[in-house]
C-alpha positions as CSV (number, residue, x, y, z in Angstrom):
1,S,18.9,33.7,-42.1
2,M,18.9,36.3,-39.4
3,K,15.1,36.0,-39.0
4,T,15.3,32.2,-38.5
5,Q,18.1,32.5,-35.9
6,R,16.0,35.1,-34.0
7,F,13.0,32.8,-34.2
8,Y,15.0,29.9,-32.7
9,A,16.5,32.1,-30.0
10,L,13.1,33.3,-29.1
11,G,11.8,29.7,-29.0
12,A,14.7,28.6,-26.7
13,L,14.0,31.6,-24.5
14,L,10.3,30.7,-24.3
15,I,11.1,27.1,-23.4
16,A,13.6,28.1,-20.8
17,S,11.1,30.5,-19.2
18,L,8.4,27.9,-19.2
19,I,10.7,25.4,-17.5
20,S,11.8,28.0,-14.9
21,C,8.3,28.8,-13.9
22,S,7.1,25.2,-13.9
23,E,7.1,23.3,-10.6
24,P,10.5,22.1,-9.4
25,P,11.1,18.3,-9.1
26,P,11.0,16.6,-5.7
27,T,14.1,16.8,-3.4
28,F,15.9,13.6,-2.5
29,H,17.3,14.0,1.0
30,G,20.1,11.4,1.1
31,K,21.3,12.0,4.7
32,T,19.0,14.4,6.6
33,N,15.5,13.6,7.7
34,P,13.3,16.6,7.1
35,T,10.8,17.6,9.8
36,R,8.2,18.7,7.3
37,L,6.7,16.6,4.5
38,S,6.7,19.7,2.2
39,E,10.6,19.7,2.2
40,W,10.5,16.6,-0.1
41,G,8.5,18.6,-2.7
42,L,6.3,15.7,-3.6
43,F,2.9,17.5,-3.5
44,E,1.3,20.7,-4.5
45,R,-1.2,21.9,-1.8
46,S,-3.8,24.5,-2.8
47,S,-6.6,25.5,-0.5
48,A,-8.8,23.0,-2.4
49,N,-6.6,20.0,-3.1
50,L,-3.5,18.0,-2.3
51,T,-2.1,16.8,-5.6
52,P,1.2,15.0,-6.4
53,T,3.4,17.0,-8.7
54,K,3.6,15.8,-12.3
55,F,7.1,14.3,-11.6
56,N,5.3,11.6,-9.5
57,M,3.6,8.6,-10.9
58,V,0.3,7.9,-9.1
59,Y,-0.1,4.1,-8.8
60,R,-2.4,1.5,-7.4
61,P,-1.4,-2.1,-6.7
62,A,-3.5,-4.8,-8.2
63,N,-4.4,-5.8,-4.6
64,Q,-4.7,-3.3,-1.8
65,L,-3.9,-3.7,1.9
66,F,-6.8,-3.1,4.3
67,S,-6.0,-0.2,6.7
68,D,-9.1,0.6,8.8
69,Y,-11.1,1.7,5.8
70,A,-8.6,4.5,5.0
71,Q,-8.4,5.8,1.5
72,K,-4.9,6.0,0.0
73,L,-3.1,8.1,-2.6
74,R,0.2,6.3,-3.7
75,T,3.0,7.8,-5.6
76,I,6.5,6.8,-7.0
77,W,9.2,9.2,-8.0
78,I,12.5,8.3,-9.6
79,P,15.0,11.2,-10.2
80,Q,15.6,12.2,-13.8
81,G,18.2,10.2,-15.6
82,L,17.9,7.2,-13.3
83,Q,16.2,3.9,-14.0
84,A,14.7,1.0,-12.1
85,Q,15.9,-2.5,-13.2
86,L,13.6,-5.4,-13.9
87,V,15.3,-8.7,-13.1
88,G,12.9,-11.6,-13.7
89,D,9.8,-10.2,-12.1
90,E,11.6,-8.2,-9.4
91,L,12.0,-4.4,-9.6
92,T,15.1,-2.9,-8.1
93,Y,14.8,0.9,-7.7
94,P,17.8,3.3,-7.9
95,V,19.0,5.4,-4.9
96,G,16.9,8.5,-4.8
97,T,13.6,6.8,-5.4
98,I,10.7,8.0,-3.1
99,V,7.5,5.9,-2.7
100,S,4.7,7.7,-0.8
101,K,1.4,6.6,0.6
102,T,-1.1,9.2,2.0
103,F,-3.9,8.0,4.2
104,F,-7.1,10.0,4.4
105,Y,-10.9,9.6,5.1
106,P,-13.9,11.0,3.3
107,T,-16.0,13.4,5.4
108,D,-19.7,14.3,5.1
109,S,-21.0,17.9,5.0
110,S,-20.6,18.3,8.8
111,G,-17.0,17.0,8.7
112,L,-17.7,13.5,10.2
113,L,-15.5,10.7,8.8
114,Q,-17.2,8.3,6.5
115,R,-16.4,4.6,6.1
116,K,-16.0,3.5,2.5
117,E,-14.1,0.8,0.6
118,E,-11.0,2.2,-1.2
119,V,-11.6,4.3,-4.3
120,I,-9.0,5.4,-6.9
121,A,-7.7,8.9,-6.1
122,E,-5.2,10.9,-8.1
123,S,-5.7,14.0,-6.0
124,I,-7.3,14.6,-2.7
125,D,-10.2,17.1,-2.4
126,L,-9.6,18.8,0.9
127,S,-13.2,20.0,1.2
128,A,-14.5,16.4,1.4
129,N,-11.6,14.5,3.0
130,R,-9.5,14.6,6.1
131,L,-5.7,13.9,5.8
132,I,-4.3,11.6,8.4
133,E,-0.7,10.6,7.6
134,T,1.8,10.3,4.7
135,R,4.4,7.5,4.8
136,L,7.5,7.7,2.7
137,L,9.8,4.9,1.7
138,V,13.1,6.5,0.6
139,K,15.8,4.5,-1.2
140,R,19.2,5.7,0.2
141,S,22.6,4.3,-0.4
142,S,22.2,2.1,2.7
143,G,18.8,0.8,1.5
144,W,15.2,1.7,2.0
145,E,14.2,3.9,5.0
146,A,10.7,4.6,6.3
147,F,9.4,8.0,7.4
148,P,6.0,8.5,8.9
149,Y,4.6,12.1,8.6
150,V,1.4,13.0,10.5
151,W,-0.9,15.8,9.2
152,N,-1.8,18.7,11.4
153,P,-5.6,19.2,12.1
154,E,-5.8,21.9,9.4
155,G,-4.3,19.6,6.8
156,T,-1.7,22.3,5.9
157,E,1.5,20.4,6.8
158,A,2.6,16.9,7.9
159,F,5.3,16.5,10.5
160,L,7.8,13.6,11.0
161,R,6.9,11.4,13.9
162,V,9.7,8.8,14.2
163,A,8.1,7.4,17.3
164,G,4.7,6.9,15.6
165,S,1.5,8.5,16.8
166,S,-2.1,7.6,17.4
167,K,-5.4,9.4,16.8
168,A,-8.9,8.7,18.2
169,L,-11.2,8.6,15.2
170,N,-15.0,8.0,14.7
171,L,-16.1,6.4,11.5
172,R,-19.7,6.5,10.3
173,G,-21.0,3.9,7.9
174,D,-24.0,1.6,7.3
175,G,-26.0,3.4,10.0
176,S,-23.4,2.5,12.7
177,N,-20.4,4.3,14.2
178,S,-17.0,2.8,14.9
179,E,-14.9,4.6,17.5
180,F,-11.3,3.4,17.3
181,V,-7.7,4.5,17.7
182,Y,-5.8,4.9,14.5
183,F,-2.2,4.0,14.9
184,V,0.6,5.6,12.9
185,P,3.5,3.1,13.0
186,N,6.9,4.0,14.3
187,K,10.0,3.4,12.2
188,N,10.6,-0.1,13.7
189,Q,7.0,-1.1,13.1
190,C,7.4,-0.2,9.4
191,A,10.1,-2.8,9.2
192,G,7.6,-5.3,10.8
193,C,5.8,-5.5,7.5
194,H,8.3,-4.2,5.0
195,V,11.1,-6.7,5.9
196,T,9.6,-9.9,4.5
197,A,12.7,-12.1,5.0
198,H,13.7,-12.5,8.7
199,P,15.7,-11.8,10.6
200,D,18.3,-10.2,8.4
201,G,16.3,-9.1,5.3
202,E,16.1,-5.5,4.1
203,M,13.1,-3.2,3.9
204,H,11.4,-2.9,0.5
205,P,8.1,-1.7,-0.9
206,L,5.1,-4.1,-0.8
207,G,2.7,-2.5,-3.3
208,A,5.2,-0.8,-5.7
209,V,6.5,-4.2,-7.0
210,A,6.4,-5.5,-10.5
211,K,3.6,-8.0,-10.2
212,Q,1.3,-5.4,-8.4
213,L,2.2,-2.7,-11.0
214,S,1.6,-4.9,-14.0
215,G,-2.1,-4.1,-13.8
216,S,-3.7,-1.2,-15.7
217,F,-4.5,2.3,-14.3
218,T,-6.3,5.1,-16.1
219,Y,-3.9,8.0,-16.4
220,P,-5.0,11.6,-17.3
221,D,-4.4,10.8,-21.0
222,N,-6.9,8.0,-20.7
223,V,-4.6,5.3,-22.1
224,N,-5.3,2.2,-20.2
225,N,-1.7,1.1,-19.9
226,S,-0.1,-1.2,-17.4
227,Q,1.6,0.9,-14.8
228,L,5.0,-0.7,-15.9
229,D,4.3,0.7,-19.4
230,E,3.8,4.1,-17.8
231,M,7.2,3.7,-16.1
232,V,8.8,2.9,-19.5
233,A,7.1,6.0,-21.0
234,R,8.6,8.1,-18.3
235,G,12.1,6.7,-18.9
236,W,12.2,5.0,-15.5
237,L,12.4,1.5,-16.9
238,D,14.1,0.0,-19.9
239,S,11.4,-2.5,-20.9
240,D,8.3,-4.0,-19.4
241,A,8.7,-7.8,-19.5
242,D,5.5,-9.6,-19.9
243,I,4.6,-10.0,-16.3
244,Q,1.4,-11.8,-15.4
245,T,-0.9,-9.6,-13.4
246,P,-2.1,-11.3,-10.3
247,P,-5.9,-11.8,-9.8
248,S,-7.5,-9.0,-7.8
249,W,-9.5,-10.0,-4.7
250,L,-12.0,-7.3,-5.8
251,D,-12.5,-8.8,-9.3
252,P,-15.8,-10.8,-9.3
253,S,-14.8,-12.4,-12.6
254,E,-11.9,-14.3,-10.9
255,T,-12.4,-17.6,-9.1
256,L,-13.3,-17.5,-5.4
257,A,-10.0,-19.4,-4.6
258,D,-7.9,-16.9,-6.6
259,R,-9.6,-14.0,-5.0
260,A,-9.1,-15.4,-1.5
261,L,-5.5,-16.2,-2.1
262,A,-4.9,-12.7,-3.5
263,Y,-6.4,-11.2,-0.4
264,L,-4.4,-13.4,2.0
265,S,-1.2,-12.8,0.1
266,M,-1.5,-9.0,0.3
267,N,-2.8,-8.7,3.8
268,C,-0.9,-11.6,5.5
269,G,1.9,-12.7,3.1
270,H,4.5,-10.1,4.3
271,C,4.8,-12.3,7.5
272,H,3.3,-15.6,6.4
273,N,5.9,-16.5,3.7
274,P,8.6,-19.1,3.6
275,N,11.2,-16.6,5.0
276,G,8.9,-14.3,6.9
277,A,8.5,-13.3,10.6
278,A,5.7,-15.8,11.0
279,D,7.7,-18.7,9.6
280,T,7.6,-20.5,13.0
281,S,3.8,-20.9,12.5
282,N,4.5,-22.9,9.3
283,L,1.5,-21.1,7.8
284,I,2.2,-19.9,4.2
285,L,-0.4,-17.4,2.8
286,T,1.4,-16.1,-0.3
287,G,0.2,-18.9,-2.6
288,Q,3.7,-20.6,-2.3
289,H,2.3,-23.5,-0.2
290,E,3.1,-27.0,-1.4
291,Q,0.3,-28.8,0.4
292,P,-3.1,-27.5,1.6
293,V,-1.9,-28.1,5.2
294,N,0.9,-25.5,4.6
295,M,-1.9,-23.0,3.8
296,G,-3.7,-23.9,7.0
297,V,-6.2,-26.6,6.0
298,C,-6.6,-29.0,8.9
299,K,-3.3,-27.5,10.4
300,P,-3.2,-27.3,14.2
301,P,-1.7,-24.1,15.5
302,V,2.0,-24.0,16.5
303,A,2.1,-20.9,18.7
304,A,-1.3,-19.2,18.6
305,G,-1.9,-19.4,22.4
306,G,-5.2,-17.7,23.3
307,G,-5.4,-16.4,19.8
308,A,-6.7,-19.8,18.7
309,G,-10.1,-19.1,20.3
310,D,-10.4,-22.8,21.4
311,R,-10.5,-23.8,17.7
312,L,-8.4,-26.8,16.6
313,Y,-7.3,-25.9,13.1
314,S,-6.3,-22.9,11.1
315,I,-8.9,-23.8,8.4
316,V,-11.6,-26.4,8.7
317,P,-13.0,-27.0,5.2
318,G,-16.7,-26.0,5.0
319,H,-16.7,-24.4,8.5
320,P,-15.4,-20.8,8.7
321,A,-16.8,-20.5,12.3
322,E,-14.5,-23.3,13.4
323,S,-11.4,-21.9,11.7
324,I,-8.7,-20.0,13.6
325,L,-8.0,-17.9,10.5
326,I,-11.5,-16.4,10.6
327,Y,-11.4,-16.1,14.4
328,R,-8.3,-14.0,14.2
329,M,-9.5,-11.9,11.3
330,Q,-12.7,-11.1,13.3
331,S,-10.8,-10.2,16.4
332,A,-9.8,-6.6,17.4
333,E,-7.9,-7.8,20.5
334,P,-4.2,-6.9,20.3
335,D,-2.9,-10.4,21.3
336,E,-5.4,-12.2,19.0
337,M,-6.0,-10.2,15.8
338,M,-4.4,-10.7,12.5
339,P,-2.7,-8.9,10.9
340,E,-1.1,-7.7,14.2
341,L,-0.2,-4.2,12.7
342,G,-2.0,-1.8,10.5
343,R,-5.6,-2.2,11.7
344,A,-7.8,-1.7,14.7
345,L,-11.1,-2.5,12.9
346,V,-12.4,-5.7,11.3
347,H,-12.5,-5.8,7.5
348,E,-16.0,-7.2,7.1
349,R,-15.6,-7.6,3.3
350,G,-12.4,-9.5,3.7
351,V,-13.9,-11.8,6.4
352,D,-16.9,-12.5,4.1
353,L,-14.6,-13.4,1.2
354,I,-12.4,-15.8,3.2
355,S,-15.5,-17.3,4.9
356,Q,-17.1,-18.0,1.5
357,W,-13.9,-19.6,0.3
358,I,-13.6,-21.8,3.4
359,V,-17.3,-22.9,2.8
360,S,-16.3,-23.9,-0.7
361,L,-13.4,-26.2,0.4
362,A,-14.1,-29.9,0.4
363,G,-12.9,-32.5,2.9
364,S,-12.9,-32.7,6.7
365,C,-10.3,-32.7,9.5
366,S,-10.4,-36.0,11.3
């Protein structure tokens, strides 16, 4: 009837107008490198909050990398109509995918930065946090490319800094202050971690991988799905194979050994893997080691130089203070500390975990 047709026409008009006044999707720049982060259209910034648009999926890897106690807001966006492929337990993203990671610090009422372990954030409250940088990994036809954007002091815009940047920061926590220089990596340094197969491998994400996304995350609809399920729900993935979620180093219900290996794998495994930049050290910290010695137990250093701190072995069972691994985790000297990039401060909780694990190891190095 005429009435029904008019009703449908009105309905279509209403839907069209709702779509037109809703936020636009992000913009994939396939060839140009925008100066301003806002040109990608990934976030909505009000005076109160920085929030990823609804087109993004906020995610959190099962294990998080330590970065000088910075908080992180992570997003993935895949353009409409495109899908990632899951082959075995490897995710391959389509051209146009943008993965973002925004680094920020909580502040107290006087604006001083506060040192806290990472908490889950789906939006950043700008009255209680200071924005530092946003890193993008963009999948172009030639492969992944990295773009570091540094936020201005007002937190109103972030600008591309291909050569990297540094900021002197002061962190307060546990009654003590840590003054340190926060480094934003340049494009080549991004490859230092994101190319895990050397020398000719390609850049790829480290956190937005199938294993790390197989864990659950509470989305606004409060369904405690795996993050791969959320990708399926968004049409970004055909099906979510049954991928085993790795133990989290933060999960007290996991064994000490599993937690320690999960921590080492996330923080050290991008170099210390069978094909990685540190393969000359013969130290494998991804859990792929065949013998305890490959993981460092009673293993003399190959090329540590002064970084060995006069210690004889990477790991001495029962004795963290005699282990090169702990010495290098506790160092903040550029030619000694591990990891070499991405931190200037010592991760005390990480050192405690790996020390406890070494104490638990049986045997001795003769």
